[in-house]
DODOVEX-650724 format. One record per atom (N, C-alpha, C, O): residue number from 1; residue in three letters; chain; atom name; z, x, y. Coordinates in Angstrom, 2 decimals. Atoms other than C-alpha are relative to their C-alpha. Layout:
BEGIN
R  pati  numi  tordren  voke       zz       xx       yy
R   NUM   ALA        A    CA        Z        X        Y
...
This chain:
BEGIN
R  pati  numi  tordren  voke       zz       xx       yy
R     1   UNK        A     N     0.69     1.35    -0.63
R     1   UNK        A    CA     1.13     8.59   -13.37
R     1   UNK        A     C     0.48    -0.70    -0.89
R     1   UNK        A     O     0.59    -0.63    -2.12
R     2   UNK        A     N    -0.55     1.80     1.04
R     2   UNK        A    CA     2.63     4.93   -14.02
R     2   UNK        A     C    -0.84    -0.44     1.11
R     2   UNK        A     O    -1.03    -0.30     2.32
R     3   UNK        A     N     1.07     1.48     0.22
R     3   UNK        A    CA     0.23     2.25   -14.41
R     3   UNK        A     C     1.06    -2.19     0.28
R     3   UNK        A     O     1.58    -3.15    -0.28
R     4   UNK        A     N    -0.82     1.56    -0.57
R     4   UNK        A    CA     1.91    -1.18   -12.91
R     4   UNK        A     C    -1.58    -1.28    -0.82
R     4   UNK        A     O    -2.80    -1.28    -0.63
R     5   UNK        A     N     1.40     1.24    -0.37
R     5   UNK        A    CA    -0.21    -4.50   -14.16
R     5   UNK        A     C     1.68    -0.96     0.00
R     5   UNK        A     O     2.77    -1.11    -0.55
R     6   UNK        A     N    -0.80     1.73    -0.50
R     6   UNK        A    CA     1.25    -7.67   -12.43
R     6   UNK        A     C    -0.97    -0.73    -0.03
R     6   UNK        A     O    -2.17    -0.52     0.13
R     7   UNK        A     N     0.84     0.10     0.78
R     7   UNK        A    CA     0.59   -10.22   -13.65
R     7   UNK        A     C     1.10    -1.76     1.03
R     7   UNK        A     O     2.29    -2.01     0.90
R     8   UNK        A     N    -0.74     0.88    -1.50
R     8   UNK        A    CA     1.38   -13.66   -10.24
R     8   UNK        A     C    -1.13    -1.04    -0.50
R     8   UNK        A     O    -2.33    -0.91    -0.77
R     9   UNK        A     N     0.42     1.74     0.93
R     9   UNK        A    CA     0.75   -17.59   -11.68
R     9   UNK        A     C     0.18    -0.80     1.72
R     9   UNK        A     O     1.27    -1.25     2.07
R    10   UNK        A     N    -0.53     0.73    -0.95
R    10   UNK        A    CA     0.25   -19.20    -8.10
R    10   UNK        A     C    -0.19    -1.01    -0.03
R    10   UNK        A     O    -1.21    -1.34    -0.64
R    11   UNK        A     N    -0.29     1.61    -0.36
R    11   UNK        A    CA     1.24   -22.99    -7.09
R    11   UNK        A     C    -1.58     0.11     0.13
R    11   UNK        A     O    -2.43     0.97     0.35
R    12   UNK        A     N     2.13     0.14     0.13
R    12   UNK        A    CA    -2.34   -24.79    -7.42
R    12   UNK        A     C     0.37    -0.15     1.96
R    12   UNK        A     O    -0.48     0.40     2.66
R    13   UNK        A     N     0.49     0.38    -1.05
R    13   UNK        A    CA    -1.37   -25.96    -3.69
R    13   UNK        A     C     0.19     1.24     0.96
R    13   UNK        A     O    -0.15     1.10     2.14
R    14   UNK        A     N    -0.15    -1.44    -0.63
R    14   UNK        A    CA    -0.52   -22.14    -2.51
R    14   UNK        A     C    -1.10     0.58    -0.49
R    14   UNK        A     O    -1.19     1.63     0.14
R    15   UNK        A     N     0.86    -0.95     0.34
R    15   UNK        A    CA    -3.71   -20.72    -4.38
R    15   UNK        A     C    -1.25     0.67     1.08
R    15   UNK        A     O    -1.57     1.81     0.75
R    16   UNK        A     N     0.94    -0.91    -0.52
R    16   UNK        A    CA    -6.61   -19.69    -1.58
R    16   UNK        A     C     1.66     0.84     0.91
R    16   UNK        A     O     1.96     2.03     0.96
R    17   UNK        A     N    -1.32    -0.92    -0.75
R    17   UNK        A    CA    -3.05   -18.86     0.53
R    17   UNK        A     C     0.47     1.93    -0.86
R    17   UNK        A     O     0.77     3.09    -0.59
R    18   UNK        A     N    -0.68    -1.28     0.58
R    18   UNK        A    CA    -2.17   -16.60    -1.98
R    18   UNK        A     C    -1.66     1.25    -0.48
R    18   UNK        A     O    -1.84     2.46    -0.37
R    19   UNK        A     N     1.03    -1.08     0.15
R    19   UNK        A    CA    -5.70   -15.37    -3.11
R    19   UNK        A     C    -0.65     1.11     1.43
R    19   UNK        A     O    -1.04     2.27     1.60
R    20   UNK        A     N     0.32    -1.49    -1.81
R    20   UNK        A    CA    -6.44   -14.17     1.01
R    20   UNK        A     C     1.17     1.14    -0.59
R    20   UNK        A     O     0.95     2.12    -1.30
R    21   UNK        A     N    -0.56    -1.15     0.76
R    21   UNK        A    CA    -2.81   -12.60     0.48
R    21   UNK        A     C     0.04     1.70    -0.69
R    21   UNK        A     O     0.25     2.89    -0.44
R    22   UNK        A     N     0.43    -1.51     1.13
R    22   UNK        A    CA    -3.62   -10.47    -2.48
R    22   UNK        A     C    -0.94     0.35     0.56
R    22   UNK        A     O    -0.35     1.35     0.98
R    23   UNK        A     N     0.99    -0.18    -0.06
R    23   UNK        A    CA    -7.32    -9.74    -1.10
R    23   UNK        A     C     0.08     1.57     0.61
R    23   UNK        A     O    -0.29     2.70     0.34
R    24   UNK        A     N    -0.60    -1.14    -0.78
R    24   UNK        A    CA    -5.62    -8.01     1.67
R    24   UNK        A     C     0.66     1.14     0.07
R    24   UNK        A     O     0.43     2.20     0.65
R    25   UNK        A     N    -0.23    -1.77     0.75
R    25   UNK        A    CA    -3.35    -5.70    -0.09
R    25   UNK        A     C    -0.80     0.98    -0.23
R    25   UNK        A     O    -0.40     2.14    -0.30
R    26   UNK        A     N     0.87    -1.33     1.08
R    26   UNK        A    CA    -6.57    -3.83    -1.59
R    26   UNK        A     C    -0.28     0.67     1.24
R    26   UNK        A     O    -0.18     1.87     0.99
R    27   UNK        A     N     0.50    -1.72    -0.19
R    27   UNK        A    CA    -7.64    -1.58     1.03
R    27   UNK        A     C     1.29     0.30     1.18
R    27   UNK        A     O     0.61     0.74     2.10
R    28   UNK        A     N    -1.04    -0.75    -0.55
R    28   UNK        A    CA    -4.25    -0.52     3.13
R    28   UNK        A     C     0.87     0.32    -1.17
R    28   UNK        A     O     1.87     1.03    -1.06
R    29   UNK        A     N    -1.13    -0.50     1.70
R    29   UNK        A    CA    -2.73    -0.32    -1.05
R    29   UNK        A     C    -0.76     1.24     0.02
R    29   UNK        A     O    -0.12     2.29    -0.06
R    30   UNK        A     N     0.69    -0.97     0.93
R    30   UNK        A    CA    -6.14     1.94    -1.79
R    30   UNK        A     C     0.39     1.68     1.31
R    30   UNK        A     O     0.54     2.90     1.16
R    31   UNK        A     N    -0.69    -0.99    -1.06
R    31   UNK        A    CA    -5.07     3.96     1.33
R    31   UNK        A     C     1.39     0.83     0.44
R    31   UNK        A     O     2.01     1.47     1.28
R    32   UNK        A     N    -1.55    -0.21    -0.15
R    32   UNK        A    CA    -2.19     4.57     0.94
R    32   UNK        A     C    -0.59     1.76    -1.04
R    32   UNK        A     O    -1.71     2.06    -1.47
R    33   UNK        A     N     0.53    -1.48     0.37
R    33   UNK        A    CA    -1.46     8.89    -0.57
R    33   UNK        A     C     0.54    -0.30    -1.85
R    33   UNK        A     O     0.05     0.20    -2.86
R    34   UNK        A     N     0.20     0.06     1.44
R    34   UNK        A    CA    -0.22     7.75    -3.76
R    34   UNK        A     C    -0.41    -0.99    -0.63
R    34   UNK        A     O     0.01    -1.20    -1.76
R    35   UNK        A     N     1.60     0.90     0.91
R    35   UNK        A    CA    -2.73     5.40    -4.98
R    35   UNK        A     C    -0.93     0.17    -0.54
R    35   UNK        A     O    -2.00    -0.13    -0.01
R    36   UNK        A     N     1.26    -0.66     1.37
R    36   UNK        A    CA    -4.86     6.70    -7.95
R    36   UNK        A     C    -1.39    -1.84    -0.11
R    36   UNK        A     O    -2.60    -1.92    -0.32
R    37   UNK        A     N     0.84     1.15     0.82
R    37   UNK        A    CA    -6.17     2.78    -8.63
R    37   UNK        A     C     0.35    -1.43     0.24
R    37   UNK        A     O     1.56    -1.60     0.39
R    38   UNK        A     N    -1.21     0.82    -0.91
R    38   UNK        A    CA    -5.10    -0.17    -7.42
R    38   UNK        A     C    -1.88    -0.96     0.51
R    38   UNK        A     O    -2.79    -0.80     1.33
R    39   UNK        A     N     0.99     1.70     0.15
R    39   UNK        A    CA    -7.45    -4.25    -8.78
R    39   UNK        A     C     0.84    -0.77    -0.68
R    39   UNK        A     O     1.64    -1.01    -1.58
R    40   UNK        A     N    -0.96     2.39     0.13
R    40   UNK        A    CA    -6.52    -7.75    -8.29
R    40   UNK        A     C    -1.65    -0.61    -0.98
R    40   UNK        A     O    -2.84    -0.38    -1.17
R    41   UNK        A     N     0.29     1.13     1.27
R    41   UNK        A    CA    -7.70   -10.08   -10.76
R    41   UNK        A     C    -0.08    -0.52     0.69
R    41   UNK        A     O     0.41    -0.36     1.81
R    42   UNK        A     N    -0.70     0.91     0.77
R    42   UNK        A    CA    -8.36   -13.13   -11.57
R    42   UNK        A     C    -0.82    -0.56    -1.05
R    42   UNK        A     O    -2.01    -0.59    -1.37
R    43   UNK        A     N    -0.30     0.57     1.15
R    43   UNK        A    CA    -7.90   -14.64   -14.15
R    43   UNK        A     C    -1.36    -1.06    -0.92
R    43   UNK        A     O    -1.05    -2.10    -1.50
R    44   UNK        A     N     1.29     0.44     0.90
R    44   UNK        A    CA   -11.82   -15.68   -15.94
R    44   UNK        A     C     0.94    -2.10    -0.36
R    44   UNK        A     O     0.72    -2.92     0.53
R    45   UNK        A     N     0.04     0.93     0.48
R    45   UNK        A    CA   -10.44   -18.97   -17.47
R    45   UNK        A     C     1.14    -0.54     1.01
R    45   UNK        A     O     0.89    -1.74     1.10
R    46   UNK        A     N    -0.88     0.40    -0.20
R    46   UNK        A    CA    -7.46   -19.67   -15.58
R    46   UNK        A     C     0.20     0.39     1.64
R    46   UNK        A     O     0.88     1.39     1.89
R    47   UNK        A     N     0.32    -0.46    -1.00
R    47   UNK        A    CA    -8.21   -19.68   -11.73
R    47   UNK        A     C     2.03     0.68     1.14
R    47   UNK        A     O     2.14     1.57     1.99
R    48   UNK        A     N    -1.45    -0.14    -0.48
R    48   UNK        A    CA    -3.95   -19.52   -10.52
R    48   UNK        A     C     0.70     0.96    -0.70
R    48   UNK        A     O     1.89     1.02    -0.40
R    49   UNK        A     N    -0.39    -1.10     0.99
R    49   UNK        A    CA    -3.25   -16.67   -13.08
R    49   UNK        A     C    -0.95     0.96     0.78
R    49   UNK        A     O    -2.18     0.89     0.73
R    50   UNK        A     N     0.49    -1.37    -0.80
R    50   UNK        A    CA    -3.82   -13.21   -10.62
R    50   UNK        A     C     0.24     1.30    -1.04
R    50   UNK        A     O     0.49     0.95    -2.19
R    51   UNK        A     N    -0.02    -0.31     0.97
R    51   UNK        A    CA    -3.59   -10.26   -12.40
R    51   UNK        A     C    -0.20     1.78     1.21
R    51   UNK        A     O    -0.85     1.85     2.26
R    52   UNK        A     N    -0.44    -1.26    -0.87
R    52   UNK        A    CA    -2.83    -6.50   -10.74
R    52   UNK        A     C    -0.39     1.43    -0.88
R    52   UNK        A     O     0.21     1.80    -1.89
R    53   UNK        A     N    -0.34    -1.30     1.23
R    53   UNK        A    CA    -3.76    -3.24   -12.36
R    53   UNK        A     C     0.25     1.01     0.73
R    53   UNK        A     O    -0.31     0.75     1.79
R    54   UNK        A     N    -0.31    -0.86    -0.49
R    54   UNK        A    CA    -2.53    -0.02   -11.03
R    54   UNK        A     C     0.30     1.05    -0.08
R    54   UNK        A     O     1.16     1.32    -0.91
R    55   UNK        A     N    -0.55    -0.93     0.92
R    55   UNK        A    CA    -2.22     2.99   -11.25
R    55   UNK        A     C     0.48     0.64     1.22
R    55   UNK        A     O    -0.16     0.23     2.18
R    56   UNK        A     N    -0.91    -0.93    -0.40
R    56   UNK        A    CA     0.50     5.81    -9.17
R    56   UNK        A     C    -0.55     0.99    -0.32
R    56   UNK        A     O    -1.07     1.14    -1.43
R    57   UNK        A     N    -0.68    -1.30     1.00
R    57   UNK        A    CA     0.65     9.53    -8.97
R    57   UNK        A     C     1.35    -0.02    -0.31
R    57   UNK        A     O     1.40     0.37    -1.47
R    58   UNK        A     N    -1.26     0.45     1.19
R    58   UNK        A    CA     4.73     8.75    -9.95
R    58   UNK        A     C     0.16    -1.70     1.55
R    58   UNK        A     O    -0.24    -2.32     2.53
R    59   UNK        A     N    -0.84     1.03    -0.66
R    59   UNK        A    CA     7.10     6.38    -9.39
R    59   UNK        A     C     0.71     0.16     1.04
R    59   UNK        A     O     1.68    -0.59     1.10
R    60   UNK        A     N    -0.21    -0.34    -0.56
R    60   UNK        A    CA     7.82     7.96    -6.55
R    60   UNK        A     C    -1.02    -0.45     1.35
R    60   UNK        A     O    -0.58    -0.62     2.48
R    61   UNK        A     N     0.76     0.81    -0.75
R    61   UNK        A    CA     4.44     6.51    -4.87
R    61   UNK        A     C     0.31    -1.40     0.60
R    61   UNK        A     O     0.34    -2.06     1.64
R    62   UNK        A     N    -0.08     1.84     0.21
R    62   UNK        A    CA     5.17     3.25    -6.66
R    62   UNK        A     C     0.93    -0.22     0.83
R    62   UNK        A     O     0.78    -1.41     1.10
R    63   UNK        A     N    -0.62     0.85    -0.62
R    63   UNK        A    CA     7.98     2.72    -4.37
R    63   UNK        A     C    -0.06     0.19     1.12
R    63   UNK        A     O     0.51    -0.60     1.86
R    64   UNK        A     N    -0.06     0.08    -1.30
R    64   UNK        A    CA     7.07     4.26    -1.26
R    64   UNK        A     C    -0.47    -1.48     0.69
R    64   UNK        A     O    -0.29    -2.17     1.69
R    65   UNK        A     N     1.85     1.63     0.58
R    65   UNK        A    CA     4.05     1.19    -2.36
R    65   UNK        A     C     0.75    -0.79     0.41
R    65   UNK        A     O     0.25    -1.41     1.36
R    66   UNK        A     N    -0.20     1.11    -0.52
R    66   UNK        A    CA     6.75    -1.26    -1.86
R    66   UNK        A     C     0.99    -0.10     1.05
R    66   UNK        A     O     1.68    -1.11     0.97
R    67   UNK        A     N    -0.72    -0.23    -1.36
R    67   UNK        A    CA     8.72    -0.34     1.52
R    67   UNK        A     C    -1.10     0.08     1.04
R    67   UNK        A     O    -0.79     0.53     2.14
R    68   UNK        A     N     0.58     0.63    -1.14
R    68   UNK        A    CA     5.33    -1.41     3.40
R    68   UNK        A     C    -0.23    -0.81    -0.33
R    68   UNK        A     O    -0.19    -1.26    -1.48
R    69   UNK        A     N    -1.13     1.28    -0.89
R    69   UNK        A    CA     5.68    -4.25     5.66
R    69   UNK        A     C    -0.70    -0.68    -0.87
R    69   UNK        A     O     0.16    -1.49    -1.20
R    70   UNK        A     N     1.02     0.92     0.41
R    70   UNK        A    CA     2.58    -6.25     3.45
R    70   UNK        A     C     0.86    -0.41    -0.84
R    70   UNK        A     O     1.42    -1.49    -0.65
R    71   UNK        A     N    -0.53    -0.43     0.87
R    71   UNK        A    CA     4.20    -5.56     0.80
R    71   UNK        A     C     1.80    -1.11    -0.19
R    71   UNK        A     O     2.16    -2.03    -0.92
R    72   UNK        A     N    -1.81     0.63     0.13
R    72   UNK        A    CA     8.51    -6.41     1.74
R    72   UNK        A     C    -0.74    -1.36     0.52
R    72   UNK        A     O    -1.02    -2.39    -0.09
R    73   UNK        A     N     0.43     2.15     0.49
R    73   UNK        A    CA     7.16    -9.56     2.95
R    73   UNK        A     C    -0.46    -0.98    -0.51
R    73   UNK        A     O    -0.17    -2.14    -0.24
R    74   UNK        A     N     0.01     0.75     0.98
R    74   UNK        A    CA     5.42   -10.65     0.16
R    74   UNK        A     C     0.81    -0.21    -0.59
R    74   UNK        A     O     1.05    -1.36    -0.95
R    75   UNK        A     N    -1.34     0.03     0.99
R    75   UNK        A    CA     8.32    -9.84    -1.78
R    75   UNK        A     C     0.78    -0.99     0.72
R    75   UNK        A     O     0.75    -2.08     0.15
R    76   UNK        A     N    -0.58     0.52    -0.51
R    76   UNK        A    CA    10.27   -11.33     0.35
R    76   UNK        A     C    -0.17    -1.87    -0.03
R    76   UNK        A     O     0.72    -2.44     0.60
R    77   UNK        A     N    -0.05     1.05    -0.81
R    77   UNK        A    CA     8.99   -15.25     0.39
R    77   UNK        A     C    -1.63     0.10    -1.45
R    77   UNK        A     O    -2.71    -0.47    -1.29
R    78   UNK        A     N     1.00     0.27     0.77
R    78   UNK        A    CA     6.66   -14.73    -2.78
R    78   UNK        A     C     0.80    -1.36    -1.03
R    78   UNK        A     O     0.21    -2.17    -1.75
R    79   UNK        A     N     0.06     1.82     0.97
R    79   UNK        A    CA     8.50   -17.84    -4.60
R    79   UNK        A     C    -0.41    -0.84     0.57
R    79   UNK        A     O    -0.09    -1.94     0.12
R    80   UNK        A     N     0.14     1.53    -1.12
R    80   UNK        A    CA     7.12   -20.23    -1.76
R    80   UNK        A     C    -1.93     0.00    -0.73
R    80   UNK        A     O    -2.37    -1.10    -1.05
R    81   UNK        A     N     1.25     0.32     0.63
R    81   UNK        A    CA     3.15   -19.47    -3.29
R    81   UNK        A     C     0.25     0.93    -1.34
R    81   UNK        A     O    -0.42     1.92    -1.62
R    82   UNK        A     N     0.45    -0.38     1.69
R    82   UNK        A    CA     4.27   -18.79    -7.23
R    82   UNK        A     C     0.79    -0.61    -0.35
R    82   UNK        A     O     1.92    -0.58     0.14
R    83   UNK        A     N    -0.46     0.82     1.76
R    83   UNK        A    CA     5.15   -20.99   -10.36
R    83   UNK        A     C     1.01     0.67    -0.13
R    83   UNK        A     O     1.81     0.28     0.72
R    84   UNK        A     N    -0.56    -1.83     0.46
R    84   UNK        A    CA     7.08   -17.77   -11.49
R    84   UNK        A     C     0.22     1.00     0.77
R    84   UNK        A     O    -0.38     1.37     1.78
R    85   UNK        A     N     0.25    -1.69    -0.52
R    85   UNK        A    CA     8.25   -14.50   -10.92
R    85   UNK        A     C    -0.35     0.17    -0.13
R    85   UNK        A     O    -0.98    -0.47    -0.97
R    86   UNK        A     N     1.82    -0.61     0.58
R    86   UNK        A    CA     5.39   -12.06   -11.03
R    86   UNK        A     C     0.83     0.50    -1.25
R    86   UNK        A     O     2.03     0.78    -1.36
R    87   UNK        A     N    -0.38    -1.12     1.74
R    87   UNK        A    CA     5.71   -10.43   -14.80
R    87   UNK        A     C    -0.86     1.51     0.52
R    87   UNK        A     O    -2.02     1.59     0.91
R    88   UNK        A     N    -0.31    -1.24    -0.58
R    88   UNK        A    CA     6.17    -6.59   -13.85
R    88   UNK        A     C    -0.39     1.08    -1.73
R    88   UNK        A     O     0.43     1.00    -2.64
R    89   UNK        A     N    -0.13    -0.67     1.37
R    89   UNK        A    CA     4.82    -4.06   -17.11
R    89   UNK        A     C    -0.62     1.11     0.84
R    89   UNK        A     O    -1.56     1.21     1.63
R    90   UNK        A     N     0.04    -2.01    -0.61
R    90   UNK        A    CA     5.20    -0.03   -16.24
R    90   UNK        A     C    -0.53     0.21    -1.53
R    90   UNK        A     O    -0.24    -0.45    -2.53
R    91   UNK        A     N    -0.14    -0.53     1.18
R    91   UNK        A    CA     3.67     2.18   -18.79
R    91   UNK        A     C    -0.79     1.67     0.69
R    91   UNK        A     O    -1.24     1.94     1.80
R    92   UNK        A     N    -0.40    -1.24    -0.88
R    92   UNK        A    CA     3.38     5.75   -18.25
R    92   UNK        A     C    -1.60     0.25    -1.28
R    92   UNK        A     O    -1.84    -0.27    -2.37
R    93   UNK        A     N     1.48     0.40     0.11
R    93   UNK        A    CA    -0.57     6.80   -18.68
R    93   UNK        A     C    -0.21     1.10    -1.10
R    93   UNK        A     O     0.10     2.20    -0.64
R    94   UNK        A     N     0.26    -0.97     0.59
R    94   UNK        A    CA    -1.50     8.93   -21.83
R    94   UNK        A     C    -1.18     0.84    -0.22
R    94   UNK        A     O    -1.05     2.03    -0.53
R    95   UNK        A     N     0.89    -0.33     0.00
R    95   UNK        A    CA    -4.99     9.41   -21.86
R    95   UNK        A     C    -0.97     1.04     1.26
R    95   UNK        A     O    -0.84     0.75     2.45
R    96   UNK        A     N    -0.35    -0.61    -1.28
R    96   UNK        A    CA    -6.11    11.71   -19.55
R    96   UNK        A     C    -1.16    -0.60     1.22
R    96   UNK        A     O    -2.38    -0.62     1.04
R    97   UNK        A     N     1.47     0.28    -1.31
R    97   UNK        A    CA    -8.02    10.35   -15.77
R    97   UNK        A     C    -0.67     0.01     0.32
R    97   UNK        A     O    -0.92     0.68     1.32
R    98   UNK        A     N     1.51     0.37    -0.46
R    98   UNK        A    CA   -11.17     9.15   -15.71
R    98   UNK        A     C    -0.66     1.00     1.57
R    98   UNK        A     O     0.10     0.81     2.52
R    99   UNK        A     N     0.05    -0.47    -1.79
R    99   UNK        A    CA   -12.74    11.29   -12.09
R    99   UNK        A     C    -0.24    -0.64     0.53
R    99   UNK        A     O    -0.73    -1.42    -0.29
R   100   UNK        A     N     1.03     0.81    -1.11
R   100   UNK        A    CA   -14.15     9.23    -9.21
R   100   UNK        A     C    -1.11    -0.15    -0.06
R   100   UNK        A     O    -1.56    -1.29     0.00
R   101   UNK        A     N     1.41    -0.18    -0.18
R   101   UNK        A    CA   -17.66    10.60    -9.25
R   101   UNK        A     C    -0.44    -0.54    -1.75
R   101   UNK        A     O    -1.58    -0.23    -2.10
R   102   UNK        A     N     0.93     0.18     1.08
R   102   UNK        A    CA   -18.07     9.05   -13.21
R   102   UNK        A     C    -0.99    -1.44     0.41
R   102   UNK        A     O    -1.03    -2.47     1.09
R   103   UNK        A     N     1.45     1.88     0.01
R   103   UNK        A    CA   -21.32     6.67   -13.92
R   103   UNK        A     C     0.96    -0.63    -0.48
R   103   UNK        A     O     1.96    -0.43    -1.17
R   104   UNK        A     N    -0.65     1.86    -0.12
R   104   UNK        A    CA   -20.56     2.89   -13.43
R   104   UNK        A     C    -0.31    -0.12    -1.46
R   104   UNK        A     O    -1.27     0.61    -1.65
R   105   UNK        A     N    -0.52     0.89     1.65
R   105   UNK        A    CA   -20.18     1.61   -17.05
R   105   UNK        A     C    -0.30     1.25    -0.85
R   105   UNK        A     O    -1.20     1.14    -1.69
R   106   UNK        A     N     0.44    -0.52     0.50
R   106   UNK        A    CA   -20.23     4.65   -18.27
R   106   UNK        A     C     1.95     0.02    -1.77
R   106   UNK        A     O     3.18     0.00    -1.73
R   107   UNK        A     N    -1.87    -0.20     0.47
R   107   UNK        A    CA   -17.33     4.91   -21.39
R   107   UNK        A     C    -0.36     1.68    -0.94
R   107   UNK        A     O     0.56     2.29    -1.48
């Protein structure tokens, strides 16, 4: 599995637009066959700092995600919304993936 952590820093005047755009990615992305997990976060101490935590079946699934219309549009216009380019970090998952029916809050 491939994990991506992406950090985005919104321009203050584009905060609401970027927030709405990022929220609009959740449902269609979670429906993609290669998507294992997809979570959008906003930093508790900085409302301009957004973070995505994503887990993909493999690199190919992630690359297919980048070809979806909503992601292609975002990447083409991202600097209209961001103070600096997105910071992307990729990781290989080492621990076993938790089962989807795991009890919420259990460790």
